[in-house]
C-alpha positions as CSV (number, residue, x, y, z in Angstrom):
1,M,8.0,-18.1,-73.1
2,R,7.6,-19.3,-69.6
3,Q,11.7,-20.2,-69.7
4,L,12.1,-16.6,-70.5
5,F,10.2,-15.3,-67.7
6,L,11.8,-17.6,-65.4
7,A,15.2,-16.7,-66.3
8,V,14.1,-13.0,-66.1
9,K,12.5,-13.9,-62.4
10,R,15.9,-15.4,-61.5
11,L,17.8,-12.4,-62.5
12,C,15.5,-10.3,-60.4
13,M,16.7,-12.5,-57.3
14,V,20.2,-12.0,-57.8
15,F,19.9,-8.2,-58.3
16,T,18.0,-8.4,-54.9
17,A,20.9,-10.0,-53.5
18,I,23.1,-7.5,-54.7
19,V,20.9,-4.6,-53.8
20,F,20.5,-6.2,-50.0
21,F,24.4,-7.1,-49.4
22,G,25.7,-4.5,-51.3
23,Q,23.5,-1.7,-49.5
24,L,24.3,-3.9,-46.2
25,V,28.4,-3.3,-46.8
26,M,27.9,0.4,-47.8
27,V,26.3,1.1,-44.5
28,L,28.6,-1.0,-42.3
29,M,31.6,0.4,-44.3
30,R,30.3,3.8,-43.6
31,Y,29.6,4.0,-39.8
32,L,31.7,1.6,-38.7
33,L,34.8,2.2,-40.6
34,G,34.2,5.4,-41.6
35,V,34.9,5.1,-45.5
36,G,32.7,4.8,-48.6
37,F,33.0,3.4,-52.0
38,L,31.3,5.3,-54.8
39,E,31.4,1.9,-56.9
40,I,29.4,-0.1,-54.3
41,Q,26.7,2.7,-54.4
42,D,26.5,2.8,-58.0
43,A,26.8,-0.9,-58.3
44,V,23.6,-0.8,-55.7
45,N,21.7,1.6,-57.7
46,Y,22.4,0.2,-60.9
47,A,21.1,-3.0,-59.5
48,F,17.9,-1.7,-57.8
49,A,17.2,0.1,-61.4
50,V,17.4,-3.1,-63.3
51,L,15.6,-4.8,-60.2
52,V,12.8,-2.3,-60.5
53,A,12.3,-2.4,-64.4
54,L,12.7,-6.4,-64.5
55,S,10.1,-7.0,-61.9
56,V,7.3,-5.0,-63.4
57,A,7.3,-7.8,-66.0
58,V,7.6,-10.6,-63.5
59,S,4.8,-9.1,-61.3
60,F,2.7,-8.9,-64.6
61,D,3.4,-12.8,-65.6
62,A,2.6,-13.8,-62.3
63,D,-0.5,-11.4,-62.2
64,K,0.6,-10.0,-59.2
65,H,0.8,-6.6,-60.2
66,V,-1.5,-3.9,-58.5
67,R,-5.2,-3.4,-59.3
68,V,-8.0,-2.3,-57.8
69,D,-10.3,-5.3,-56.8
70,V,-13.0,-3.6,-55.1
71,F,-15.6,-5.0,-57.6
72,R,-13.8,-7.8,-58.9
73,Q,-14.6,-9.9,-55.9
74,T,-18.1,-9.9,-56.7
75,W,-18.1,-10.6,-60.7
76,S,-17.8,-13.8,-62.1
77,E,-14.4,-15.5,-63.3
78,E,-15.6,-15.0,-66.8
79,T,-16.3,-11.1,-66.3
80,N,-12.8,-10.8,-64.4
81,R,-11.2,-12.6,-67.5
82,R,-12.9,-10.1,-69.9
83,I,-12.1,-7.0,-68.1
84,D,-8.4,-8.3,-67.6
85,W,-8.4,-9.1,-71.6
86,L,-9.8,-5.4,-72.4
87,G,-6.9,-3.8,-70.0
88,D,-4.2,-5.7,-71.6
89,L,-5.6,-4.7,-75.0
90,L,-6.8,-1.0,-74.4
91,L,-4.4,-0.2,-71.6
92,A,-1.3,-2.6,-71.0
93,L,-0.2,-3.1,-74.8
94,P,-1.1,0.5,-76.0
95,V,1.1,2.0,-73.1
96,F,4.3,-0.1,-73.0
97,S,4.4,0.0,-76.7
98,I,5.0,3.9,-76.6
99,M,7.0,3.3,-73.9
100,L,9.0,1.3,-76.0
101,W,9.2,3.6,-78.9
102,T,9.6,6.6,-77.0
103,A,12.8,4.9,-74.9
104,F,14.8,3.9,-77.8
105,P,16.4,7.5,-78.8
106,L,17.7,7.6,-75.2
107,V,19.1,4.3,-75.1
108,R,20.4,4.5,-78.5
109,S,22.1,7.5,-77.5
110,S,23.2,6.4,-74.2
111,W,25.1,3.7,-76.4
112,S,26.2,5.4,-78.6
113,I,28.6,7.5,-76.1
114,L,28.9,4.3,-73.8
115,E,27.5,6.0,-71.0
116,G,28.7,6.3,-67.0
117,S,28.1,7.0,-63.9
118,P,26.9,10.9,-63.6
119,E,29.5,10.7,-60.3
120,T,33.2,11.7,-61.0
121,G,35.1,8.2,-60.4
122,G,31.7,6.1,-60.3
123,L,31.2,2.8,-62.3
124,P,30.9,2.8,-66.2
125,G,28.0,0.9,-68.1
126,L,25.0,3.1,-67.1
127,F,23.8,2.4,-70.7
128,L,23.6,-1.1,-69.7
129,V,21.1,-0.1,-66.9
130,K,19.4,2.1,-69.4
131,T,18.9,-0.8,-71.6
132,C,16.3,-2.1,-69.2
133,L,13.9,0.8,-70.4
134,L,13.7,-1.1,-73.6
135,I,13.5,-4.7,-72.2
136,L,10.6,-3.9,-69.9
137,P,8.2,-2.7,-72.1
138,L,9.4,-5.4,-75.0
139,L,8.6,-8.1,-72.1
140,V,5.5,-6.6,-71.0
141,V,4.3,-6.2,-74.7
142,L,5.4,-10.1,-75.5
143,L,3.5,-11.2,-72.6
144,M,0.4,-9.0,-73.6
145,L,0.2,-10.6,-77.1
146,S,1.0,-14.2,-75.6
147,R,-2.0,-13.8,-73.5
148,L,-4.1,-12.0,-76.0
149,L,-3.5,-14.8,-78.9
150,G,-3.9,-17.4,-76.0
151,T,-7.5,-16.0,-75.5
152,I,-8.3,-15.8,-79.2
153,R,-7.2,-19.5,-79.5
154,R,-9.1,-20.7,-76.4
155,T,-12.1,-18.8,-77.8
156,A,-11.9,-20.2,-81.3
157,A,-11.6,-23.5,-80.4
């Protein structure tokens, strides 16, 4: 499981570079040379969409996701662990499971027509980007199940 999330993290780094350099090239070309390419704009948009989707799972894995820590600071480590466990079980797992379930028809229809860019002359392959709507919740559900099983194992031992 650790190797999977390391690979996703590296992939996020690649997409970050694509977004940064693609946007830089786009701005320089548009304002210095007076030309623009829709393909570069689509590539930046696709890379950004994939980056956002995959970085959610990476953030969950690194325990760097956003949460309100007003009370957390004063509570014991054990209390915080229990609250995290309940949050995983009662919030994250159901929400991302529903997301996985509801995104499947959208992604299936996108693959059936091999959906491309909504812009005329844009890049093909939007169906690959939409696949991240399945990859994101799948990664988070796997992570939540792994955490919950690890907690159960530690408690039973």
